[in-house]
C-alpha positions as CSV (number, residue, x, y, z in Angstrom):
1,M,53.2,-53.5,-56.6
2,R,54.6,-50.5,-54.6
3,I,58.2,-51.0,-53.4
4,Q,58.4,-50.9,-49.6
5,K,61.5,-48.9,-48.7
6,H,63.1,-49.6,-45.4
7,A,66.0,-48.4,-43.2
8,I,67.9,-50.0,-40.3
9,I,68.7,-47.4,-37.6
10,T,71.4,-48.5,-35.2
11,P,74.2,-47.3,-33.0
12,G,76.6,-49.8,-34.6
13,R,78.3,-53.0,-33.4
14,T,74.9,-54.5,-33.1
15,G,75.0,-57.2,-35.8
16,S,73.8,-54.8,-38.5
17,N,76.0,-56.4,-41.2
18,L,74.5,-59.7,-40.3
19,L,71.0,-58.3,-40.7
20,C,71.8,-56.6,-44.0
21,A,73.3,-59.9,-45.2
22,V,70.2,-61.9,-44.3
23,L,67.9,-59.3,-45.9
24,N,69.9,-59.6,-49.1
25,M,69.5,-63.3,-49.1
26,H,65.8,-62.9,-49.6
27,P,65.1,-63.0,-53.4
28,E,62.8,-60.0,-53.2
29,C,64.8,-57.7,-50.9
30,I,67.9,-55.5,-51.3
31,N,69.7,-53.7,-48.5
32,R,72.6,-51.4,-49.7
33,G,74.1,-51.4,-46.2
34,E,76.0,-48.4,-44.7
35,I,75.6,-45.9,-47.5
36,F,76.7,-43.0,-45.3
37,G,79.9,-44.6,-44.0
38,D,82.9,-42.4,-44.5
39,I,85.0,-44.9,-46.3
40,R,82.3,-46.1,-48.7
41,N,81.4,-42.5,-49.5
42,I,84.8,-41.2,-50.6
43,V,83.5,-41.2,-54.2
44,L,80.1,-39.7,-53.2
45,N,81.3,-37.3,-50.5
46,E,79.7,-34.2,-51.7
47,Y,76.2,-35.8,-52.0
48,S,76.7,-37.7,-48.8
49,W,77.2,-34.6,-46.7
50,Q,75.4,-31.8,-48.5
51,R,72.4,-33.6,-49.9
52,P,71.8,-36.7,-47.8
53,D,68.2,-36.7,-48.8
54,L,69.2,-36.9,-52.5
55,M,71.6,-39.6,-51.6
56,V,68.9,-41.7,-49.9
57,D,66.4,-41.2,-52.7
58,N,68.8,-42.1,-55.5
59,F,71.5,-44.4,-54.3
60,W,70.3,-47.6,-55.9
61,F,72.0,-47.2,-59.3
62,K,70.2,-50.3,-60.5
63,D,66.8,-51.3,-61.5
64,Y,65.1,-52.7,-58.4
65,S,61.5,-52.3,-59.8
66,K,61.0,-56.1,-59.4
67,M,62.0,-56.0,-55.7
68,D,59.4,-55.9,-52.9
69,S,61.6,-54.0,-50.4
70,V,64.8,-51.9,-50.8
71,G,66.7,-50.2,-48.1
72,F,69.9,-49.3,-46.3
73,K,71.3,-48.9,-42.8
74,C,72.2,-45.7,-41.0
75,L,74.2,-45.3,-37.8
76,Y,73.1,-42.8,-35.2
77,F,76.1,-40.6,-35.7
78,H,75.6,-40.6,-39.5
79,D,72.3,-38.9,-38.9
80,T,73.3,-36.6,-36.1
81,K,76.4,-35.3,-38.0
82,R,74.0,-34.4,-40.9
83,D,71.6,-32.5,-38.6
84,C,69.2,-35.4,-38.6
85,K,68.4,-34.9,-42.3
86,V,68.4,-38.6,-42.9
87,S,65.9,-39.5,-40.2
88,D,63.7,-36.5,-41.2
89,F,63.7,-37.8,-44.7
90,L,62.7,-41.3,-43.6
91,I,59.7,-39.9,-41.6
92,K,58.6,-37.7,-44.5
93,H,58.7,-40.5,-47.0
94,D,57.1,-43.2,-44.8
95,Y,60.0,-45.6,-44.6
96,K,59.7,-48.8,-42.6
97,V,62.3,-48.4,-39.9
98,I,64.0,-51.3,-38.1
99,H,65.6,-50.0,-34.9
100,L,68.4,-52.4,-34.2
101,K,69.9,-52.5,-30.7
102,R,72.1,-54.6,-28.5
103,R,71.3,-55.5,-25.0
104,N,74.8,-56.1,-23.8
105,K,76.4,-52.7,-24.0
106,L,79.7,-53.9,-22.7
107,K,80.2,-56.4,-25.5
108,Q,79.1,-53.7,-27.9
109,Y,81.7,-51.4,-26.5
110,I,84.6,-53.7,-26.7
111,S,83.6,-54.6,-30.2
112,W,83.9,-51.0,-31.1
113,K,87.2,-50.7,-29.2
114,K,88.6,-53.6,-31.2
115,V,87.8,-51.9,-34.4
116,L,89.7,-48.8,-33.3
117,Q,92.6,-50.8,-32.0
118,G,94.2,-51.5,-35.3
119,D,93.7,-51.7,-39.1
120,K,91.3,-54.6,-39.0
121,W,87.9,-52.9,-39.5
122,G,85.3,-55.0,-37.9
123,D,84.9,-58.2,-39.8
124,D,87.6,-57.8,-42.4
125,F,89.2,-61.0,-41.2
126,L,86.0,-62.9,-42.2
127,F,86.5,-62.3,-45.9
128,K,90.3,-61.9,-46.0
129,K,90.8,-65.3,-44.4
130,D,92.9,-63.6,-41.8
131,T,93.3,-64.4,-38.1
132,N,90.5,-63.6,-35.8
133,P,91.6,-60.3,-34.2
134,W,90.5,-61.4,-30.8
135,L,93.2,-64.0,-30.8
136,N,95.9,-61.3,-31.3
137,G,95.3,-59.5,-28.0
138,K,92.9,-58.0,-25.5
139,V,91.5,-54.5,-25.4
140,E,92.0,-52.1,-22.5
141,V,88.8,-50.4,-21.3
142,D,88.8,-46.8,-20.3
143,I,86.3,-47.1,-17.5
144,P,85.1,-43.4,-17.4
145,D,84.7,-43.5,-21.2
146,L,82.8,-46.8,-20.9
147,I,80.3,-45.4,-18.3
148,E,79.9,-42.2,-20.4
149,R,79.2,-44.2,-23.6
150,F,76.6,-46.3,-21.7
151,E,74.8,-43.1,-20.8
152,V,75.2,-41.5,-24.2
153,Q,73.9,-44.5,-26.0
154,K,71.0,-44.8,-23.5
155,N,70.0,-41.2,-24.4
156,Q,70.5,-41.8,-28.1
157,E,68.4,-44.9,-28.1
158,K,65.6,-42.9,-26.4
159,V,65.9,-40.1,-29.0
160,Y,65.4,-42.5,-31.9
161,T,62.8,-44.5,-30.1
162,D,60.8,-41.3,-29.6
163,K,61.4,-40.2,-33.2
164,F,60.3,-43.6,-34.7
165,P,57.5,-44.7,-32.3
166,N,56.2,-47.2,-34.9
167,A,59.6,-48.7,-35.7
168,L,60.2,-52.4,-35.3
169,E,62.6,-52.7,-32.4
170,V,65.0,-55.6,-32.8
171,Y,67.8,-56.8,-30.6
172,Y,71.0,-58.5,-31.8
173,E,70.7,-61.1,-29.0
174,D,67.3,-62.2,-30.3
175,I,68.5,-62.5,-33.9
176,V,71.4,-64.8,-33.0
177,S,69.5,-66.8,-30.3
178,D,68.1,-69.2,-32.9
179,F,69.9,-68.1,-36.1
180,D,70.4,-70.8,-38.7
181,L,71.3,-70.5,-42.4
182,N,69.1,-73.5,-43.0
183,F,65.9,-71.4,-42.8
184,T,62.8,-73.2,-41.6
185,K,59.5,-72.2,-40.0
186,D,60.9,-73.4,-36.6
187,N,64.0,-71.2,-36.4
188,N,65.0,-67.6,-37.0
189,K,61.8,-66.3,-35.2
190,T,63.1,-62.7,-35.1
191,I,64.1,-62.8,-38.7
192,Q,60.6,-63.9,-39.5
193,D,59.2,-61.0,-37.6
194,I,61.4,-58.6,-39.6
195,F,60.3,-60.1,-42.9
196,N,56.7,-59.9,-41.9
197,Y,57.2,-56.2,-40.9
198,L,58.6,-55.5,-44.4
199,G,55.9,-57.4,-46.2
200,L,58.2,-60.2,-47.3
201,D,57.2,-63.8,-47.6
202,Y,59.5,-65.8,-45.3
203,Q,58.8,-68.9,-47.3
204,R,60.8,-67.4,-50.3
205,I,64.1,-67.5,-48.3
206,I,63.4,-71.1,-47.4
207,D,62.8,-72.1,-51.0
208,D,65.0,-69.8,-53.0
209,K,67.5,-67.9,-50.9
210,K,70.3,-66.0,-52.6
211,D,74.0,-66.5,-52.0
212,V,74.9,-65.3,-48.5
213,N,77.8,-63.3,-49.9
214,S,75.5,-61.3,-52.2
215,F,75.6,-58.7,-49.4
216,L,79.0,-57.4,-50.7
217,K,77.7,-56.9,-54.2
218,E,75.0,-54.6,-53.0
219,T,77.0,-52.6,-50.4
220,D,80.4,-51.8,-51.7
221,L,80.3,-48.3,-53.3
222,F,84.0,-48.6,-54.2
223,S,82.8,-50.8,-57.1
224,L,81.4,-47.7,-58.8
225,E,83.5,-46.6,-61.8
226,E,81.2,-44.0,-63.2
227,F,78.0,-42.6,-61.7
228,D,75.4,-39.9,-62.2
229,I,73.4,-39.7,-59.0
230,T,70.8,-37.2,-60.4
231,N,70.1,-39.4,-63.4
232,H,70.2,-42.6,-61.3
233,T,72.9,-44.3,-63.5
234,S,76.3,-45.9,-62.8
235,T,78.9,-48.3,-64.2
236,I,80.3,-51.1,-62.0
237,R,84.0,-51.7,-62.3
238,K,84.8,-54.9,-64.1
239,K,86.0,-57.8,-61.9
240,W,85.8,-55.6,-58.8
241,L,83.7,-58.1,-57.0
242,D,85.5,-61.2,-58.1
243,I,86.8,-61.5,-54.5
244,V,83.3,-62.7,-53.6
245,D,83.4,-65.6,-56.0
246,G,86.8,-66.6,-54.8
247,I,85.9,-67.0,-51.2
248,E,86.0,-70.6,-50.0
249,S,83.6,-70.2,-47.2
250,H,80.4,-68.9,-48.5
251,D,79.1,-67.8,-45.1
252,F,82.1,-65.7,-44.1
253,F,79.9,-62.7,-43.2
254,L,77.9,-64.7,-40.7
255,Q,80.8,-65.9,-38.6
256,K,81.1,-64.6,-35.0
257,S,84.3,-62.7,-34.3
258,R,84.2,-62.5,-30.5
259,I,84.6,-66.2,-29.8
260,L,86.2,-65.8,-26.3
261,P,84.6,-64.9,-23.0
262,L,84.8,-61.3,-21.8
263,N,87.6,-61.9,-19.3
264,E,89.8,-63.1,-22.1
265,C,88.9,-60.1,-24.3
266,I,89.4,-57.3,-21.8
267,L,92.9,-56.6,-20.5
268,N,91.7,-54.9,-17.3
269,Y,88.6,-57.1,-16.8
270,D,88.9,-57.2,-13.0
271,E,88.9,-53.5,-12.8
272,V,85.9,-53.2,-15.1
273,R,84.1,-55.9,-13.1
274,E,84.7,-54.1,-9.8
275,K,83.4,-50.9,-11.2
276,L,80.2,-52.4,-12.7
277,V,79.3,-54.7,-9.9
278,G,76.5,-53.2,-7.9
279,T,75.2,-51.0,-10.7
280,A,72.6,-51.4,-13.3
281,Y,75.4,-52.4,-15.7
282,E,76.3,-55.5,-13.8
283,I,74.1,-57.6,-16.0
284,Y,76.6,-57.1,-18.8
285,L,79.2,-59.0,-16.8
286,D,77.5,-61.9,-15.2
287,E,76.5,-64.5,-17.7
288,K,74.3,-66.2,-15.1
289,Y,71.8,-63.4,-15.5
290,S,70.5,-64.3,-18.9
291,L,67.9,-61.6,-19.4
292,N,66.6,-63.3,-22.5
293,D,65.8,-66.4,-20.4
294,Y,64.1,-64.3,-17.8
295,K,62.1,-62.5,-20.4
296,H,60.8,-65.6,-22.0
297,R,60.0,-67.1,-18.6
298,L,58.0,-63.9,-17.7
299,L,56.2,-63.8,-21.0
300,K,55.2,-67.4,-20.6
301,I,53.7,-66.7,-17.2
302,I,51.8,-63.7,-18.6
303,E,50.5,-65.8,-21.5
304,S,49.5,-68.7,-19.2
305,N,47.2,-66.3,-17.4
306,G,45.3,-65.7,-20.6
307,I,46.6,-62.1,-21.2
308,D,47.1,-60.8,-24.7
309,I,50.6,-59.4,-24.6
310,E,50.0,-57.3,-27.7
311,I,47.5,-55.2,-25.7
312,L,50.2,-54.4,-23.2
313,K,52.7,-53.6,-26.0
314,E,50.4,-51.3,-27.8
315,N,49.7,-49.3,-24.7
316,E,53.3,-49.2,-23.5
317,V,52.5,-50.9,-20.2
318,Y,55.3,-51.8,-17.7
319,L,55.3,-54.4,-15.0
320,L,56.9,-53.1,-11.7
321,G,57.7,-54.3,-8.2
322,G,57.5,-57.5,-6.3
323,S,56.9,-59.8,-9.3
324,I,60.2,-58.7,-10.9
325,L,62.0,-59.2,-7.7
326,R,60.7,-62.7,-7.3
327,L,61.5,-63.5,-10.9
328,F,65.2,-62.7,-10.4
329,M,65.2,-64.5,-7.1
330,D,64.0,-67.6,-8.9
331,L,60.9,-67.7,-6.6
332,P,57.4,-68.6,-7.7
333,L,55.4,-65.5,-8.9
334,D,52.8,-66.0,-6.2
335,T,52.1,-62.2,-6.0
336,D,50.0,-59.7,-7.9
337,L,51.2,-58.5,-11.3
338,D,51.3,-54.7,-10.9
339,L,50.8,-53.0,-14.3
340,Y,51.7,-49.3,-14.6
341,F,50.7,-46.8,-17.2
342,L,52.1,-43.6,-18.8
343,D,48.7,-41.9,-18.7
344,F,45.0,-42.4,-18.0
345,E,44.2,-43.0,-21.7
346,R,46.4,-46.0,-21.9
347,F,45.0,-47.3,-18.6
348,T,41.5,-47.0,-20.0
349,N,42.4,-49.0,-23.1
350,V,43.9,-51.8,-21.0
351,N,41.1,-51.7,-18.4
352,D,38.5,-52.0,-21.1
353,Y,40.3,-55.1,-22.4
354,F,40.4,-56.7,-18.9
355,N,36.9,-55.8,-18.1
356,E,35.7,-57.6,-21.2
357,N,37.8,-60.7,-20.7
358,F,38.5,-61.2,-17.0
359,S,36.6,-61.2,-13.7
360,L,36.7,-58.1,-11.6
361,V,38.1,-58.8,-8.1
362,Y,38.3,-55.4,-6.6
363,D,38.0,-51.7,-7.7
364,S,39.6,-48.9,-5.7
365,P,40.7,-45.4,-6.5
366,L,44.3,-46.6,-6.5
367,F,44.0,-49.8,-8.6
368,V,41.7,-52.3,-10.3
369,N,42.3,-56.0,-9.7
370,Y,41.3,-58.8,-12.2
371,Q,41.6,-62.5,-11.8
372,G,43.9,-64.2,-14.2
373,K,44.0,-68.0,-14.5
374,N,46.5,-68.2,-11.7
375,L,47.4,-64.7,-10.6
376,I,45.8,-61.4,-9.7
377,I,46.5,-58.7,-12.3
378,S,46.5,-55.2,-10.7
379,L,46.1,-52.1,-12.9
380,I,47.6,-49.1,-11.1
381,Y,45.9,-45.9,-12.2
382,N,46.1,-43.5,-9.3
383,E,47.0,-40.0,-10.7
384,R,50.2,-39.9,-8.6
385,L,51.4,-43.2,-10.1
386,L,50.8,-42.4,-13.7
387,G,54.0,-41.7,-15.6
388,D,57.2,-43.2,-17.0
389,Y,59.4,-45.7,-15.1
390,E,61.9,-43.1,-13.9
391,Y,59.3,-40.8,-12.4
392,V,57.3,-43.5,-10.6
393,T,60.3,-45.3,-9.1
394,K,62.3,-42.3,-8.2
395,T,59.4,-40.6,-6.4
396,H,57.3,-43.4,-5.0
397,Y,59.5,-46.5,-4.5
398,D,61.2,-47.2,-1.2
399,F,64.1,-49.6,-1.8
400,S,66.3,-50.3,-4.8
401,I,65.2,-53.9,-5.0
402,S,61.6,-52.8,-5.5
403,A,62.5,-50.9,-8.7
404,G,62.8,-53.7,-11.2
405,C,60.7,-53.3,-14.2
406,F,59.7,-55.0,-17.5
407,D,58.7,-52.8,-20.4
408,F,56.3,-54.7,-22.6
409,K,56.7,-52.3,-25.6
410,T,60.5,-52.9,-25.9
411,E,60.4,-56.3,-24.1
412,T,63.3,-55.2,-22.0
413,F,64.1,-55.0,-18.3
414,N,64.9,-51.7,-16.5
415,F,66.6,-51.7,-13.1
416,G,67.3,-49.1,-10.5
417,D,70.8,-48.2,-9.4
418,N,72.7,-51.1,-7.7
419,Y,69.7,-53.5,-8.3
420,F,71.7,-56.7,-8.8
421,N,74.3,-55.9,-6.2
422,D,71.6,-55.2,-3.5
423,L,69.7,-58.3,-4.7
424,K,72.8,-60.5,-4.5
425,N,73.7,-59.1,-1.0
426,R,70.1,-59.2,0.2
427,K,70.4,-55.5,1.2
428,L,67.5,-53.0,1.6
429,V,68.9,-49.7,0.4
430,P,66.7,-46.5,0.1
431,Y,66.0,-45.6,-3.5
432,G,65.0,-42.5,-5.5
433,D,64.6,-38.9,-4.7
434,R,61.9,-39.1,-2.0
435,G,60.6,-42.6,-2.5
436,L,61.3,-44.0,1.0
437,W,60.9,-40.9,3.1
438,R,57.7,-39.6,1.5
439,Q,55.9,-42.8,2.6
440,N,54.4,-43.4,6.0
441,S,57.1,-45.1,8.0
442,P,54.9,-47.7,9.6
443,S,53.9,-49.0,6.2
444,V,57.6,-49.2,5.2
445,L,58.4,-51.1,8.3
446,K,55.7,-53.6,7.5
447,R,57.4,-54.1,4.1
448,V,60.8,-54.4,5.8
449,D,59.4,-57.3,7.8
450,K,58.3,-59.1,4.6
451,F,61.7,-58.5,3.0
452,K,63.5,-59.9,6.2
453,K,61.5,-63.1,5.7
454,L,63.2,-63.4,2.3
455,G,66.6,-63.0,3.9
456,F,67.1,-59.2,3.4
457,T,68.8,-57.0,5.9
458,I,68.6,-53.2,6.5
459,D,71.1,-50.8,8.0
460,E,70.3,-50.2,11.7
461,D,70.4,-46.5,11.2
462,V,67.8,-46.5,8.5
463,E,65.5,-48.8,10.5
464,N,65.9,-46.6,13.6
465,I,64.9,-43.6,11.6
466,L,61.8,-45.4,10.4
467,K,60.9,-46.5,13.9
468,E,61.5,-42.9,15.2
469,N,59.1,-41.6,12.6
470,S,56.6,-44.1,13.8
471,R,57.0,-43.3,17.6
472,G,54.0,-43.0,19.7
473,L,52.1,-45.6,17.8
474,K,50.7,-48.5,19.9
475,R,51.2,-52.1,19.0
476,S,48.0,-53.8,17.8
477,D,47.1,-57.4,17.3
478,L,47.8,-57.1,13.6
479,D,51.0,-55.2,13.3
480,E,54.1,-54.8,15.4
481,Y,54.9,-51.3,14.4
482,Y,51.7,-49.4,13.9
483,Q,48.1,-49.3,15.2
484,R,45.4,-49.9,12.6
485,F,41.8,-49.4,13.5
486,G,38.6,-50.1,11.7
487,K,36.6,-47.2,10.5
488,K,33.6,-46.8,8.1
489,S,34.4,-44.8,5.0
490,W,31.3,-43.3,3.7
491,L,33.2,-42.2,0.6
492,R,33.9,-45.8,-0.3
493,D,31.0,-47.3,1.6
494,E,33.2,-49.9,3.2
495,D,35.3,-50.5,6.2
496,V,38.9,-49.4,5.9
497,Y,41.8,-49.9,8.2
498,P,44.0,-46.8,8.4
499,V,47.0,-46.1,10.5
500,V,47.1,-43.6,13.3
501,P,48.7,-40.5,11.7
502,N,51.8,-38.8,13.0
503,I,53.6,-35.6,12.0
504,D,55.8,-37.4,9.4
505,I,52.8,-39.0,7.7
506,F,50.9,-35.8,7.7
507,V,53.7,-33.6,6.2
508,N,54.5,-36.2,3.6
509,W,50.8,-36.0,2.5
510,L,51.0,-32.2,2.5
511,M,53.9,-32.2,0.2
512,D,52.0,-34.4,-2.2
513,I,48.5,-32.8,-2.1
514,K,49.7,-29.2,-2.6
515,E,50.6,-30.2,-6.2
516,H,47.0,-31.1,-7.0
517,E,45.5,-29.4,-10.1
518,Y,42.7,-27.8,-8.1
519,F,44.5,-27.1,-4.8
520,D,45.0,-23.4,-5.5
521,K,41.2,-22.9,-6.0
522,F,40.3,-23.3,-2.3
523,N,41.4,-22.5,1.3
524,Y,42.0,-25.2,3.9
525,Y,42.0,-25.3,7.6
526,I,43.1,-28.1,10.0
527,F,40.7,-28.3,13.0
528,G,39.5,-30.9,15.5
529,G,41.6,-33.6,17.1
530,F,44.9,-33.5,15.2
531,I,45.6,-29.9,16.1
532,S,43.9,-30.1,19.5
533,W,45.2,-33.4,20.9
534,P,47.4,-35.1,18.3
535,E,48.6,-37.8,20.7
536,K,45.0,-39.2,21.0
537,T,43.4,-38.6,17.6
538,K,43.0,-41.4,15.0
539,D,42.2,-39.2,11.9
540,I,42.7,-35.8,10.5
541,D,39.8,-33.3,10.0
542,L,40.1,-30.8,7.1
543,L,37.8,-27.9,6.4
544,I,37.7,-26.7,2.8
545,T,36.4,-23.2,2.1
546,K,35.9,-20.7,-0.8
547,R,39.0,-18.8,-1.8
548,D,38.6,-15.2,-2.9
549,G,39.2,-14.5,-6.6
550,Q,38.9,-18.1,-7.6
551,H,36.1,-19.7,-9.6
552,A,35.5,-23.4,-8.9
553,T,32.9,-25.9,-9.9
554,L,31.2,-28.7,-7.8
555,K,32.9,-31.2,-10.2
556,E,36.3,-29.8,-9.3
557,L,35.5,-29.9,-5.6
558,E,34.4,-33.5,-5.9
559,K,37.5,-34.6,-7.6
560,L,39.7,-32.7,-5.1
561,M,37.9,-34.3,-2.1
562,V,38.1,-37.8,-3.6
563,D,41.8,-37.4,-4.5
564,M,42.6,-36.0,-1.0
565,F,41.1,-39.1,0.6
566,D,42.7,-41.5,-1.8
567,S,46.1,-39.9,-1.4
568,A,45.8,-39.9,2.4
569,Y,44.6,-43.5,2.7
570,D,46.1,-45.3,-0.3
571,T,49.5,-43.7,-0.4
572,H,50.1,-42.5,3.2
573,G,47.8,-44.8,5.2
574,F,45.7,-42.5,7.3
575,F,42.1,-41.5,7.4
576,L,41.2,-38.0,6.2
577,D,37.8,-36.5,7.0
578,T,36.9,-33.5,4.8
579,C,33.9,-31.2,4.4
580,Y,33.3,-27.9,2.7
581,M,32.0,-24.8,4.5
582,R,31.5,-21.7,2.4
583,I,31.8,-19.4,5.4
584,P,34.2,-21.0,7.8
585,Q,33.3,-20.7,11.4
586,W,34.9,-22.7,14.2
587,I,33.5,-22.8,17.8
588,A,36.9,-22.6,19.5
589,D,37.3,-19.0,18.3
590,Y,34.5,-17.8,20.5
591,P,33.8,-17.5,24.3
592,R,32.3,-20.4,26.2
593,D,28.9,-18.7,26.4
594,E,25.9,-20.3,24.9
595,E,23.9,-17.1,24.3
596,R,26.9,-15.4,22.6
597,L,27.4,-18.5,20.4
598,R,23.8,-18.7,19.3
599,S,23.9,-15.0,18.4
600,V,26.9,-15.2,16.2
601,E,26.2,-18.6,14.6
602,K,25.8,-18.5,10.9
603,T,23.9,-20.7,8.4
604,G,25.6,-21.4,5.2
605,L,26.4,-23.9,2.5
606,W,27.9,-27.2,3.8
607,I,29.1,-30.0,1.5
608,T,30.0,-33.5,2.5
609,I,31.0,-36.4,0.3
610,T,29.7,-40.0,0.3
611,K,29.6,-42.8,-2.3
612,N,25.9,-43.4,-1.9
613,K,23.0,-41.1,-1.0
614,P,23.0,-40.8,2.8
615,E,20.0,-40.6,5.1
616,Y,20.4,-37.1,6.6
617,P,17.7,-35.7,8.9
618,I,17.9,-32.3,7.0
619,K,17.1,-31.5,3.4
620,F,20.0,-31.7,1.0
621,R,20.7,-31.9,-2.8
622,R,23.1,-34.4,-4.3
623,Y,25.6,-33.7,-7.0
624,G,27.7,-36.7,-8.0
625,K,29.1,-37.8,-4.6
626,L,28.6,-34.4,-3.0
627,N,25.8,-33.7,-0.5
628,C,24.9,-30.0,-0.4
629,C,22.8,-28.4,2.3
630,Y,22.3,-25.2,4.3
631,R,22.9,-25.7,8.0
632,P,24.1,-23.8,11.0
633,S,27.8,-23.9,12.0
634,F,27.5,-25.3,15.6
635,T,24.2,-26.9,16.2
636,N,22.6,-30.2,15.1
637,W,26.0,-31.9,14.4
638,Y,25.0,-35.2,15.9
639,D,21.8,-37.4,15.7
640,N,21.5,-37.6,19.5
641,D,20.6,-33.8,19.7
642,S,23.9,-33.0,21.2
643,D,25.9,-30.2,19.4
644,M,29.2,-28.4,19.4
645,I,27.8,-25.7,21.7
646,N,27.1,-28.3,24.4
647,R,30.6,-29.8,24.0
648,W,32.3,-26.4,24.1
649,V,30.3,-24.8,27.0
650,N,29.2,-27.7,29.3
651,L,31.9,-30.3,28.7
652,D,34.8,-27.9,28.5
653,A,36.0,-29.5,25.2
654,N,39.7,-28.7,24.7
655,Y,39.5,-27.5,21.1
656,A,42.3,-25.5,19.6
657,R,41.8,-22.8,17.0
658,M,41.8,-24.0,13.4
659,V,45.0,-23.5,11.4
660,D,45.5,-22.4,7.8
661,L,46.9,-25.3,5.9
662,R,49.1,-23.1,3.8
663,R,50.9,-21.8,6.9
664,I,51.8,-25.4,7.7
665,I,53.0,-26.2,4.2
666,K,55.1,-23.1,4.0
667,Y,56.7,-24.0,7.3
668,Y,57.7,-27.5,6.3
669,E,58.7,-26.6,2.8
670,N,61.7,-25.0,4.5
671,N,62.7,-28.5,5.8
672,K,61.8,-27.8,9.4
673,E,62.4,-30.7,11.7
674,R,59.4,-33.0,11.8
675,N,58.4,-33.7,15.4
676,M,55.1,-33.3,17.1
677,E,56.3,-31.0,20.0
678,D,57.6,-28.5,17.5
679,F,54.4,-28.8,15.5
680,K,52.2,-28.0,18.5
681,E,54.5,-25.2,19.7
682,K,54.2,-23.6,16.2
683,F,50.6,-24.1,15.4
684,Q,48.6,-25.2,18.4
685,E,46.8,-22.1,19.8
686,Y,43.9,-22.0,22.3
687,S,41.5,-19.2,22.5
688,G,41.8,-18.8,26.2
689,Y,38.0,-19.0,26.8
């Protein structure tokens, strides 16, 4: 049988000695521990630094051919100080990697500080029968250093998570949550997962476990009297390990050293607490936030809705938004479960699973909803909302309390800045780079109302800005702050209920849509009501035209028009009406003279977009959702035989000239003040006819 080699990768102070000890208790497993530790490698210094690959491949010094798994542990800095030669070796030789972490970074930090405080290295007291070091005094925390180490370790964890995407991620808290030396099928669930990962039979440790202190016999390289690393031979010093046999307590390595609460271990605890309260790190202080309890509660809810969590893990799905907030407010999760994805491929994988196993409730360009046993599961797949947690929350989320997240791959929570402080104080605080201000203010105000019903408050200045951005919008029967109106969307073939657009909503949409992958392939012009009489219009008309020097396909145009509408309605709330006109011609650029208009009117390619094939009175050809036809610019616009010429000449329609959209974008990219009077003064121009 081929020996399965393994390695524990860890930042340290994560219970790695405990894990190594447990692995060595299995009769078919050996873990040599921290083989790159500076103290242990005094005798092997040259090999340890110059040839870590040789060290890894030949450090056994014993015949382990009858073992099923052999391995060691490596701290992050052991690898980085060797130019990552250790981790590169593990990848090259297909090692099974256990990525061991600790959720509570504050406890991890003070454990490290205690080691550096004196001459008692870590758990020395456990086998020297000495006094527990935590009973001899507290540690003083250097707060800037603490915060820096939090960030450094966060970055290091990401580096090794990315480097070993198939590693088994294990947390110290999960190991100790049900740890028991009396191994049974009902305890040590995380240990069972580790054994399964390494191909080890858990039943063997139940029936025939080795001495718990066998860990020392396999890890202490000081026991070497002679060695030849290249020939794989060594001699163990006689009686060097007799200390193990003389220990009275045979579970010394599995005792817990920090037996006191944090405030009795940290000298300046109040100062530390004051600094961490209101940040993402507050969870390390307050024992009432037991993340493990919340995790199990959430997973139980997911499973009770018939969802296979492994599918979510495999596709690196994360849960974001209101469900996380309600979870930490100890409220029933009577809201949709919003699942987010890193990319479209992962969404497709998960959507295929839900499509086969759940009933479809609603399908839109922004999300797909499925009915679970008790809850609606919403799969968010809009292009703008695909990406990692940091990107989505920083750019699209309005308040800090909305930015709570559960990562199914790592089974950990992520939180925005000040999450727990704002949650505790029931405070609505703007979050992210543009999350709040890029959204349409009326929609945000509607969410504010919902949050207020849960007891949250918002600064008066912030609320006033939101209301100012929504000014001019009439109150409707449905909403206090903005007017919604019913309108038929032929693109979706359904009634939609957009908001009346204002300058803030419009510019926010511009800043989004200009980043579209096909945006640079076309020219765009605003025409009609929004540029002519913005105080009365209910939608925005956009003319798309050919751009010189660019080659574009109908498929690209279709995607652009669909995405424009989706972004306008789903993200910013308003109704966008688009059409393509190969040769742009707008009636307001000509005199109010019917004969003149008919003489200059051109016939060219027009393209509209609808979900289903429409019943047009003229001939057209359909490509996907696009309806392509040749028709005149001004006449035959309406079924009742009226046309734009009649409106312009006989009804004195007050149309303004069309405006190049890129002019507007360039103007507002320079952070010009957003108000409608300024917009009209800058861009509204009448022909004078």
